[in-house]
C-alpha positions in Angstrom: -10.2 30.7 -36.6 -11.8 27.7 -37.6 -8.6 26.3 -38.7 -6.5 23.9 -36.7 -2.5 24.4 -36.9 -0.2 22.1 -35.4 3.4 22.3 -35.3 4.1 18.5 -35.1 4.6 16.2 -38.6 4.1 12.5 -38.6 6.6 10.7 -39.7 6.8 6.7 -40.4 3.5 7.0 -42.6 2.2 8.9 -40.4 2.6 7.0 -36.8 4.8 7.7 -34.1 6.2 5.1 -31.9 6.4 6.4 -28.5 9.1 4.2 -27.5 11.6 5.1 -30.6 10.9 8.9 -29.9 14.3 11.0 -29.6 14.1 13.6 -27.4 13.7 16.1 -29.9 10.9 14.7 -31.3 9.3 14.2 -27.9 9.7 18.0 -27.1 8.6 18.5 -30.6 5.2 16.6 -30.5 4.9 17.9 -26.9 4.9 21.8 -28.3 2.8 20.5 -31.0 -0.1 19.6 -28.4 0.5 23.0 -27.0 -0.2 24.8 -30.4 -3.4 22.6 -30.5 -4.7 22.9 -27.1 -4.1 27.0 -27.2 -6.0 27.0 -30.5 -9.0 25.2 -29.1 -9.1 27.4 -26.0 -9.0 30.6 -28.2 -12.3 29.1 -30.5 -14.1 28.2 -27.0 -13.5 31.9 -26.1 -14.8 33.3 -29.4 -18.0 30.9 -29.3 -19.2 32.8 -26.3 -19.2 36.4 -27.9 -22.9 36.4 -29.6 -22.4 39.6 -31.5 -21.2 38.1 -34.8 -19.2 41.4 -35.3 -17.8 41.5 -31.9 -17.0 37.4 -32.5 -14.9 38.1 -35.7 -12.7 41.2 -34.5 -11.6 39.1 -31.5 -11.0 36.2 -33.8 -8.6 38.1 -36.0 -7.1 39.6 -32.7 -6.6 36.1 -31.1 -5.1 34.9 -34.9 -2.4 36.8 -34.3 -1.7 36.3 -31.2 -1.5 32.4 -32.1 1.1 33.3 -34.8 2.9 34.7 -31.9 2.6 32.3 -30.0 3.3 29.4 -32.6 6.8 30.8 -33.1 7.5 31.2 -29.2 7.0 27.6 -29.3 9.3 27.1 -32.2 11.9 29.0 -30.5 11.6 27.0 -27.3 12.4 24.1 -29.6 14.8 25.2 -32.0 16.1 28.1 -29.6 17.5 31.4 -30.9 18.3 32.1 -34.3 20.9 34.8 -33.1 24.4 33.5 -33.9 26.7 35.7 -31.9 29.6 35.3 -34.0 27.9 37.4 -36.8 26.7 40.2 -34.2 29.0 43.1 -35.6 29.1 46.9 -35.3 27.3 49.1 -37.3 29.5 50.7 -40.3 29.7 54.5 -40.6 26.6 54.3 -43.1 24.5 52.6 -41.2 24.5 55.3 -38.3 24.7 59.0 -39.4 25.5 61.7 -36.9 23.1 64.0 -36.2 25.7 67.1 -36.4 26.2 65.8 -40.1 22.7 66.5 -41.0 22.2 69.7 -43.5 20.5 72.6 -41.4 16.9 73.1 -42.2 14.7 75.9 -41.6 12.2 74.9 -44.5 8.9 73.4 -43.1 8.1 72.5 -46.7 7.2 68.7 -45.6 5.4 69.2 -42.2 2.2 68.6 -43.9 2.9 65.6 -44.6 4.1 64.4 -41.5 2.0 62.8 -38.6 3.1 62.4 -34.9 2.5 59.8 -32.9 2.9 58.9 -29.0 2.8 55.4 -28.0 0.4 55.4 -24.7 -0.3 52.4 -23.7 1.4 52.3 -20.4 0.1 52.6 -16.8 1.7 54.8 -14.0 1.9 52.1 -11.5 5.6 52.0 -11.3 5.8 55.4 -10.1 2.4 54.5 -7.4 0.1 56.6 -10.0 -3.3 55.3 -11.2 -4.4 55.4 -14.8 -2.3 56.5 -17.6 1.2 57.8 -17.1 0.7 60.4 -19.8 -1.8 61.9 -17.5 1.4 62.2 -14.7 2.1 66.1 -13.8 5.9 66.3 -14.8 6.6 70.0 -15.1 4.7 73.1 -13.7 1.5 71.6 -13.5 1.2 69.9 -16.6 1.2 66.2 -17.6 2.9 64.6 -20.4 0.1 64.3 -22.5 -0.2 68.5 -22.3 3.5 68.9 -23.2 3.0 67.0 -26.1 -0.4 68.6 -27.3 1.5 72.3 -26.9 4.2 71.0 -28.9 2.3 70.3 -31.7 -0.2 73.3 -31.5 2.8 75.5 -31.5 4.5 73.8 -34.4 1.1 73.8 -36.4 0.9 77.4 -35.3 4.3 78.5 -36.3 4.5 77.1 -39.7 1.0 77.2 -40.5 0.5 73.6 -41.2 -1.6 71.0 -39.9 0.5 68.3 -38.1 -2.3 65.6 -36.6 -1.4 64.5 -33.0 -2.5 60.4 -32.1 -2.5 58.6 -29.7 -1.6 54.5 -29.5 -3.5 53.6 -26.4 -4.2 50.3 -24.8 -7.2 48.7 -23.5 -5.6 50.1 -19.9 -5.5 53.5 -20.8 -8.0 53.9 -24.1 -11.0 55.3 -21.6 -9.2 57.8 -19.2 -7.3 59.3 -22.0 -10.2 59.7 -24.3 -11.8 61.6 -21.5 -8.6 63.7 -21.0 -8.6 65.1 -24.4 -11.6 66.2 -24.4 -10.0 69.3 -23.0 -8.3 69.9 -26.1 -11.5 70.0 -28.0 -11.2 73.8 -28.2 -7.8 73.8 -29.1 -6.2 74.0 -33.0 -5.0 70.6 -33.4 -6.4 67.3 -34.8 -5.9 64.7 -32.2 -6.7 60.8 -33.2 -6.8 58.0 -30.7 -6.7 53.9 -31.6 -5.9 51.2 -29.6 -3.6 48.1 -29.8 -4.0 44.6 -29.7 -5.4 43.1 -26.2 -3.7 39.7 -26.3 -4.4 36.9 -23.2 -1.5 35.9 -20.9 -0.2 32.5 -21.2 0.2 30.2 -18.0 4.0 29.3 -17.9 3.4 25.3 -16.8 0.1 24.9 -18.7 1.2 27.0 -21.9 -2.6 27.8 -21.8 -4.0 31.1 -21.6 -5.0 32.6 -18.3 -8.6 34.0 -19.2 -11.2 31.5 -20.0 -13.7 34.2 -21.4 -13.2 37.3 -23.7 -14.5 39.3 -20.7 -12.2 38.1 -18.1 -10.3 39.9 -15.7 -8.2 42.7 -17.1 -5.3 41.2 -15.0 -5.6 38.3 -17.1 -5.1 40.2 -20.4 -2.0 42.6 -21.6 -1.0 44.8 -24.5 1.5 43.1 -26.3 4.4 46.0 -26.6 4.9 48.8 -29.4 5.5 46.3 -32.1 2.1 45.8 -32.2 2.1 49.4 -33.8 2.0 48.3 -37.7 -1.0 45.9 -37.4 -3.2 48.2 -35.0 -2.4 51.3 -37.7 -3.6 49.1 -40.1 -7.0 47.4 -38.6 -7.9 50.5 -37.1 -8.1 52.5 -40.2 -5.6 55.0 -38.9 -3.1 53.9 -41.7 -5.5 54.4 -44.6 -6.9 57.9 -43.2 -3.6 59.4 -43.0 -2.7 58.3 -46.3 -5.7 59.6 -47.6 -4.9 63.0 -45.8 -1.9 63.1 -47.8 0.6 62.2 -44.9 3.8 60.1 -46.3 5.6 60.2 -42.8 4.8 59.5 -39.1 7.3 60.2 -36.2 6.9 57.9 -33.3 8.1 58.3 -29.9 7.3 57.2 -26.2 4.9 59.2 -24.3 7.2 60.0 -21.5 10.1 61.1 -23.7 10.1 64.7 -23.3 13.0 65.2 -25.7 11.2 63.8 -28.7 10.3 66.5 -30.6 9.4 67.5 -34.1 13.0 68.4 -36.1 13.0 69.7 -38.9 16.6 68.8 -40.1 15.5 65.1 -39.5 12.6 65.3 -41.6 14.4 66.7 -44.6 16.8 64.3 -44.3 14.6 61.6 -44.7 13.1 63.2 -47.5 16.1 63.5 -49.1 17.9 60.2 -48.4 14.6 58.0 -49.3 15.0 56.3 -46.2 12.1 54.4 -45.2 12.7 53.9 -41.2 15.1 56.4 -39.2 16.1 55.1 -35.9 17.0 57.5 -33.4 20.0 56.4 -31.2 22.0 58.2 -28.7 25.5 58.1 -27.0 25.3 55.0 -23.9 26.0 56.1 -20.5 26.1 53.8 -17.6 22.2 54.4 -16.6 21.1 52.8 -20.6 23.5 49.5 -20.2 20.3 47.6 -21.0 18.8 49.6 -23.9 18.7 48.2 -27.2 21.2 48.8 -29.6 21.6 48.7 -33.4 24.0 45.8 -35.1 25.1 44.9 -38.6 23.9 41.0 -38.7 25.2 39.5 -42.0 25.0 43.0 -43.7 21.6 43.8 -42.5 20.9 46.4 -39.9 19.1 45.0 -37.0 17.6 45.8 -33.3 19.5 44.0 -30.8 17.4 43.8 -27.5 18.8 42.4 -23.9 16.2 39.8 -23.8 18.0 38.5 -27.1 21.3 38.2 -25.7 23.1 35.0 -24.5 23.7 34.8 -20.8 27.6 34.2 -21.4 27.7 37.7 -23.8 25.3 39.9 -21.3 28.7 41.7 -20.3 29.7 42.4 -23.5 26.7 43.4 -24.4 26.4 46.1 -21.4 30.0 47.4 -22.5 30.0 51.0 -23.8 33.2 49.7 -25.7 31.2 47.7 -28.5 27.8 48.9 -28.1 28.3 52.6 -27.7 24.8 53.5 -28.8 21.4 52.5 -27.9 17.8 53.0 -29.0 15.8 56.1 -28.1 12.5 54.9 -29.7 12.4 58.0 -31.6 11.3 56.5 -35.1 10.4 58.1 -38.4 8.7 55.9 -40.7 7.5 56.3 -44.3 3.4 55.4 -44.0 3.8 53.9 -47.5 6.1 51.4 -46.6 4.1 50.3 -44.1 1.2 50.0 -46.1 3.4 48.2 -48.2 5.2 45.3 -46.0 2.8 45.1 -43.3 1.8 41.6 -43.7 5.5 41.1 -43.9 6.6 42.1 -41.0 8.2 39.5 -38.4 9.6 40.8 -35.2 11.5 39.2 -32.9 9.2 37.7 -29.9 10.1 38.8 -26.7 9.0 36.9 -23.7 8.5 38.3 -20.2 8.1 36.5 -17.3 5.6 37.5 -14.6 3.9 36.5 -11.3 0.3 37.7 -10.7 -0.9 38.7 -7.5 -2.4 35.4 -7.2 0.8 33.7 -7.6 0.4 32.2 -11.0 3.2 32.6 -13.0 2.8 33.7 -16.5 4.5 34.8 -19.9 3.7 37.8 -21.8 4.5 37.4 -25.6 5.7 41.0 -27.0 7.3 43.0 -29.5 9.4 46.2 -30.2 8.6 48.5 -32.9 12.0 49.1 -33.3 12.9 45.5 -34.6 11.1 46.4 -37.7 13.6 48.5 -38.9 15.1 45.0 -40.9 12.5 45.2 -43.1 12.3 48.8 -44.6 14.4 49.9 -47.2 17.3 52.3 -46.8 16.8 51.9 -43.0 19.5 53.3 -40.5 20.1 55.3 -37.4 20.8 58.8 -36.5 23.1 59.3 -33.6 21.2 62.1 -31.9 22.1 64.6 -28.6 21.4 63.3 -25.4 18.7 66.2 -25.5 16.2 64.2 -27.8 15.9 61.4 -25.1 14.7 62.6 -21.2 12.5 59.8 -20.7 10.5 59.7 -17.1 10.7 56.0 -16.0 11.0 56.7 -12.6 11.0 59.7 -9.8 14.9 59.7 -10.2 14.0 60.7 -13.8 11.1 63.2 -12.4 13.7 64.9 -10.3 15.8 66.1 -13.2 13.0 67.0 -15.3 11.7 69.3 -13.0 14.9 70.7 -11.7 16.4 74.1 -12.9 18.3 72.1 -15.4 15.9 72.5 -17.6 13.5 75.4 -18.7 9.9 75.4 -20.7 9.6 76.5 -24.5 6.3 76.0 -25.9 6.0 72.5 -24.0 9.7 71.6 -25.2 12.1 70.9 -22.2 15.4 72.9 -23.0 18.4 72.4 -20.6 19.4 75.6 -18.9 22.5 77.5 -20.6 24.1 77.9 -17.4 24.8 74.2 -17.1 28.6 74.3 -18.1 28.2 70.7 -19.9 25.7 69.3 -21.5 25.7 65.8 -19.8 22.9 65.1 -17.3 23.7 64.3 -13.7 23.1 60.8 -12.7 20.5 60.5 -9.7 19.5 57.4 -7.7 16.8 58.1 -5.4 16.1 55.4 -3.1 12.9 53.4 -2.0 11.2 56.2 0.0 11.0 58.4 -3.3 9.9 55.8 -5.2 6.3 56.8 -5.6 5.2 60.1 -6.9 3.2 61.5 -3.6 6.4 60.1 -1.3 8.6 62.3 -3.6 6.9 65.3 -3.7 6.5 64.9 0.4 10.0 65.1 0.8 10.9 68.3 -1.2 9.8 71.6 0.3 11.2 72.4 -3.5 13.3 70.8 -5.6 17.2 71.7 -4.9 19.0 73.6 -7.5 21.5 71.0 -9.5 23.4 73.0 -12.2 26.4 71.8 -10.8 25.6 68.4 -10.0 27.4 65.3 -11.6 26.1 62.5 -9.1 23.2 62.3 -6.4 22.5 59.3 -4.2 20.1 59.2 -1.7 18.7 56.4 0.6 16.8 56.4 3.6 14.4 58.6 5.6 15.8 61.8 3.8 13.5 64.9 3.5 15.1 68.3 1.7 14.3 72.0 2.7 13.6 74.8 0.3 16.2 76.3 -1.7 19.0 73.4 -1.7 21.8 73.8 -3.9 23.8 70.5 -4.7 26.9 70.7 -6.6 29.5 67.4 -7.7 29.0 64.1 -6.2 26.6 64.0 -3.3 25.9 61.3 -1.3 23.0 61.2 1.5 22.3 57.8 3.6 19.8 58.0 6.6 20.5 54.7 8.3 17.7 52.4 9.6 15.5 53.6 12.2 17.4 57.6 11.3 15.7 60.7 9.3 17.8 63.2 7.7 16.9 66.5 7.2 18.6 68.9 4.8 18.3 72.3 6.2 16.5 75.1 3.8 19.2 76.9 1.6 21.7 74.7 2.3 25.2 74.4 -0.3 25.9 70.5 -0.7 29.4 70.2 -2.6 31.1 66.9 -3.0 29.5 65.9 0.5 28.6 62.4 2.2 26.2 62.8 4.9 25.1 59.7 6.6 23.6 59.2 10.3 20.9 60.7 11.7 20.1 64.8 11.3 16.8 66.5 12.2 16.4 70.1 12.7 13.4 71.4 14.8 11.6 74.3 14.3 11.0 76.9 17.0 
């Protein structure tokens, strides 16, 4: 922490002459000043920590943040290094169809596997307080309940010991640790560790918004799941897994209910000697902003929407050139993580935010999938859509709580009565955005086995036993209310205006 890093370099025998500075020199010098100013602020914060061990831990964390910050400044100065002309579709060798994987009923390598869920997010988008993983999603069970049930069943069925790991953030750690106490009697090893805590950056001054390490929590943020590798190493989890004989780890988002352990993929990973496998799936209109795999100068890379030049955005969103997207289901070799952690250099993603105070800030993040370029024999596997069932909104919640799926040992299985495997496109309006409001508008979730598309906007409520088929659009005009009567059948219907049924 005592070192000082500057991006600027002196010329003309160590002296600058302001009146001869080019625009580029001026910009570079300004960014160098910003880097030094940030370093000074981080040093000041560290000096307020009295405990030596805690201070050192804070310094180490801020060193990693500062490296990310200087890379951000460098990109501001030089622009993105991505040359769109070099962005190519992946070759057949870089993305393998799941159906070509050998079928495997052999659980031999399960004892070398660990399962990790990315558990840093809150449920605020859906109007919930606390970890998103604690939201009830099906039959009174939460994301965590379903995940634990899956691993417990896997271990029992194959007589193995696959540990279940949660990467928490400072936002979710305390509550998650309290929740998982209820699993203490279950036959499953649950491990947790925290990802990093970085300071938000004022967009104008390029200085950290917190002035003290214990400043208000809103001034800090978890820096995205690309922090996984560093945090696994720093927490000791990586060394612990290796010491226990684990060689592979399956990583996924905690809200993806389709991300279950697959023996075919695990066996393929062992047989192919791949150090990193990314599950991708076919893009639909709902996935146009999802990151995709590309060939870039002969190397497979993850391309995120934030890296796409504005003039090529429509091309990126098209399903003609970029036909697949990243599910964030990743299979990674643990020994390879240990080998290359210090070399991993992930693209910086800058997220602009506005705090409640009105202050405009920047969050610097990285994506775990971007590490694919660093691993040997890394490639994608094009998996069925059933392995990507995220719940990002109440529209997704509508799907997973419907008769479209049933539960099997914590795993969501599509109803065999559904004649086609595609999932309906569902768009619920703002009145359904919060979970509490969503639940209050359904006496029961409608049957949607034959639904293709549903759009609902305005003050709409559903009675019990409703069936929806084909394309259904329900629009309650401003100031109006629509009640769908119990046991109604709506098939290829547009309902608008004002409809209220009174009970007598």
